[in-house]
mmCIF file of the C-alpha atoms, coordinates in Angstrom:
data_MODEL
# 
_entry.id   MODEL 
# 
loop_
_atom_site.group_PDB 
_atom_site.id 
_atom_site.type_symbol 
_atom_site.label_atom_id 
_atom_site.label_alt_id 
_atom_site.label_comp_id 
_atom_site.label_asym_id 
_atom_site.label_entity_id 
_atom_site.label_seq_id 
_atom_site.pdbx_PDB_ins_code 
_atom_site.Cartn_x 
_atom_site.Cartn_y 
_atom_site.Cartn_z 
_atom_site.occupancy 
_atom_site.B_iso_or_equiv 
_atom_site.pdbx_formal_charge 
_atom_site.auth_seq_id 
_atom_site.auth_comp_id 
_atom_site.auth_asym_id 
_atom_site.auth_atom_id 
_atom_site.pdbx_PDB_model_num 
ATOM 1  C CA . MET A 1 1  ? 7.313   -3.552  10.083  1.00 0.00 ? 1  MET A CA 1 
ATOM 2  C CA . ILE A 1 2  ? 5.281   -6.641  10.814  1.00 0.00 ? 2  ILE A CA 1 
ATOM 3  C CA . ILE A 1 3  ? 3.084   -6.767  13.901  1.00 0.00 ? 3  ILE A CA 1 
ATOM 4  C CA . ARG A 1 4  ? 0.719   -9.391  15.306  1.00 0.00 ? 4  ARG A CA 1 
ATOM 5  C CA . ASN A 1 5  ? -2.473  -8.794  17.226  1.00 0.00 ? 5  ASN A CA 1 
ATOM 6  C CA . ARG A 1 6  ? -2.118  -10.543 20.576  1.00 0.00 ? 6  ARG A CA 1 
ATOM 7  C CA . LYS A 1 7  ? -5.824  -11.475 20.777  1.00 0.00 ? 7  LYS A CA 1 
ATOM 8  C CA . THR A 1 8  ? -6.578  -12.642 17.238  1.00 0.00 ? 8  THR A CA 1 
ATOM 9  C CA . SER A 1 9  ? -3.037  -13.622 16.168  1.00 0.00 ? 9  SER A CA 1 
ATOM 10 C CA . LYS A 1 10 ? -3.513  -11.828 12.832  1.00 0.00 ? 10 LYS A CA 1 
ATOM 11 C CA . THR A 1 11 ? -0.392  -10.295 11.330  1.00 0.00 ? 11 THR A CA 1 
ATOM 12 C CA . TYR A 1 12 ? -0.265  -6.880  9.672   1.00 0.00 ? 12 TYR A CA 1 
ATOM 13 C CA . GLU A 1 13 ? 2.350   -5.035  7.620   1.00 0.00 ? 13 GLU A CA 1 
ATOM 14 C CA . ILE A 1 14 ? 2.507   -1.366  8.583   1.00 0.00 ? 14 ILE A CA 1 
ATOM 15 C CA . SER A 1 15 ? 5.061   1.414   8.366   1.00 0.00 ? 15 SER A CA 1 
ATOM 16 C CA . LYS A 1 16 ? 6.858   2.839   11.365  1.00 0.00 ? 16 LYS A CA 1 
ATOM 17 C CA . GLU A 1 17 ? 4.687   5.947   11.083  1.00 0.00 ? 17 GLU A CA 1 
ATOM 18 C CA . GLY A 1 18 ? 1.621   3.717   11.374  1.00 0.00 ? 18 GLY A CA 1 
ATOM 19 C CA . TYR A 1 19 ? 3.035   2.093   14.491  1.00 0.00 ? 19 TYR A CA 1 
ATOM 20 C CA . ASP A 1 20 ? 3.767   5.532   15.945  1.00 0.00 ? 20 ASP A CA 1 
ATOM 21 C CA . MET A 1 21 ? 0.064   6.325   15.499  1.00 0.00 ? 21 MET A CA 1 
ATOM 22 C CA . LEU A 1 22 ? -0.792  3.160   17.457  1.00 0.00 ? 22 LEU A CA 1 
ATOM 23 C CA . VAL A 1 23 ? 1.529   4.346   20.230  1.00 0.00 ? 23 VAL A CA 1 
ATOM 24 C CA . GLN A 1 24 ? -0.145  7.776   20.271  1.00 0.00 ? 24 GLN A CA 1 
ATOM 25 C CA . ARG A 1 25 ? -3.587  6.150   20.531  1.00 0.00 ? 25 ARG A CA 1 
ATOM 26 C CA . LYS A 1 26 ? -2.185  3.949   23.347  1.00 0.00 ? 26 LYS A CA 1 
ATOM 27 C CA . ILE A 1 27 ? -3.213  0.679   21.710  1.00 0.00 ? 27 ILE A CA 1 
ATOM 28 C CA . SER A 1 28 ? 0.284   -0.467  20.789  1.00 0.00 ? 28 SER A CA 1 
ATOM 29 C CA . ARG A 1 29 ? 0.358   -2.870  23.743  1.00 0.00 ? 29 ARG A CA 1 
ATOM 30 C CA . ASN A 1 30 ? -2.281  -4.977  21.939  1.00 0.00 ? 30 ASN A CA 1 
ATOM 31 C CA . TYR A 1 31 ? 0.277   -5.787  19.230  1.00 0.00 ? 31 TYR A CA 1 
ATOM 32 C CA . GLU A 1 32 ? 3.518   -7.747  19.262  1.00 0.00 ? 32 GLU A CA 1 
ATOM 33 C CA . ILE A 1 33 ? 6.331   -6.637  16.936  1.00 0.00 ? 33 ILE A CA 1 
ATOM 34 C CA . LEU A 1 34 ? 7.572   -9.541  14.812  1.00 0.00 ? 34 LEU A CA 1 
ATOM 35 C CA . ASP A 1 35 ? 9.883   -7.608  12.478  1.00 0.00 ? 35 ASP A CA 1 
ATOM 36 C CA . SER A 1 36 ? 10.917  -4.040  13.264  1.00 0.00 ? 36 SER A CA 1 
ATOM 37 C CA . SER A 1 37 ? 12.472  -3.223  9.886   1.00 0.00 ? 37 SER A CA 1 
ATOM 38 C CA . ASP A 1 38 ? 10.442  -0.713  7.896   1.00 0.00 ? 38 ASP A CA 1 
ATOM 39 C CA . ILE A 1 39 ? 8.788   -2.121  4.769   1.00 0.00 ? 39 ILE A CA 1 
ATOM 40 C CA . PRO A 1 40 ? 9.006   0.307   1.842   1.00 0.00 ? 40 PRO A CA 1 
ATOM 41 C CA . LYS A 1 41 ? 5.826   0.931   -0.113  1.00 0.00 ? 41 LYS A CA 1 
ATOM 42 C CA . PRO A 1 42 ? 5.856   -0.956  -3.405  1.00 0.00 ? 42 PRO A CA 1 
ATOM 43 C CA . LYS A 1 43 ? 5.685   1.024   -6.610  1.00 0.00 ? 43 LYS A CA 1 
ATOM 44 C CA . ILE A 1 44 ? 2.541   0.841   -8.664  1.00 0.00 ? 44 ILE A CA 1 
ATOM 45 C CA . ILE A 1 45 ? 3.153   -0.850  -11.983 1.00 0.00 ? 45 ILE A CA 1 
ATOM 46 C CA . ILE A 1 46 ? 1.844   1.331   -14.810 1.00 0.00 ? 46 ILE A CA 1 
ATOM 47 C CA . PRO A 1 47 ? 0.821   -0.542  -17.972 1.00 0.00 ? 47 PRO A CA 1 
ATOM 48 C CA . LYS A 1 48 ? 2.835   0.242   -21.092 1.00 0.00 ? 48 LYS A CA 1 
ATOM 49 C CA . VAL A 1 49 ? -0.261  1.500   -22.955 1.00 0.00 ? 49 VAL A CA 1 
ATOM 50 C CA . ILE A 1 50 ? -0.796  4.225   -20.353 1.00 0.00 ? 50 ILE A CA 1 
ATOM 51 C CA . GLU A 1 51 ? 2.858   5.295   -20.503 1.00 0.00 ? 51 GLU A CA 1 
ATOM 52 C CA . GLU A 1 52 ? 2.621   5.629   -24.281 1.00 0.00 ? 52 GLU A CA 1 
ATOM 53 C CA . TYR A 1 53 ? -0.568  7.657   -23.929 1.00 0.00 ? 53 TYR A CA 1 
ATOM 54 C CA . GLN A 1 54 ? 1.071   9.997   -21.420 1.00 0.00 ? 54 GLN A CA 1 
ATOM 55 C CA . LYS A 1 55 ? 3.877   10.697  -23.891 1.00 0.00 ? 55 LYS A CA 1 
ATOM 56 C CA . ASN A 1 56 ? 1.564   11.320  -26.859 1.00 0.00 ? 56 ASN A CA 1 
ATOM 57 C CA . PRO A 1 57 ? -2.189  11.405  -26.119 1.00 0.00 ? 57 PRO A CA 1 
ATOM 58 C CA . GLU A 1 58 ? -3.103  11.394  -29.818 1.00 0.00 ? 58 GLU A CA 1 
ATOM 59 C CA . ILE A 1 59 ? -1.839  7.816   -30.295 1.00 0.00 ? 59 ILE A CA 1 
ATOM 60 C CA . ILE A 1 60 ? -4.763  6.162   -28.584 1.00 0.00 ? 60 ILE A CA 1 
ATOM 61 C CA . ARG A 1 61 ? -8.269  7.365   -29.256 1.00 0.00 ? 61 ARG A CA 1 
ATOM 62 C CA . ILE A 1 62 ? -11.338 6.152   -27.482 1.00 0.00 ? 62 ILE A CA 1 
ATOM 63 C CA . HIS A 1 63 ? -14.188 5.245   -29.818 1.00 0.00 ? 63 HIS A CA 1 
ATOM 64 C CA . LYS A 1 64 ? -17.810 4.821   -28.787 1.00 0.00 ? 64 LYS A CA 1 
ATOM 65 C CA . GLN A 1 65 ? -19.236 1.390   -29.384 1.00 0.00 ? 65 GLN A CA 1 
ATOM 66 C CA . THR A 1 66 ? -22.422 1.415   -31.379 1.00 0.00 ? 66 THR A CA 1 
ATOM 67 C CA . LYS A 1 67 ? -25.087 -1.179  -30.884 1.00 0.00 ? 67 LYS A CA 1 
# 
């Protein structure tokens, strides 16, 4: 959901659970709801190298750099 602070006019993306916490703290009246649809959390993109390491940890070995 997208809300806007009435004083500063800054917009924030929060979940409905986050807005419920604002209601419990009684500060929800300071915000205006622009979009009431819940925004799902995006998945974290895991690099391919890490996925390969998780499958077989012996593939990648960490070597110390010598000076």
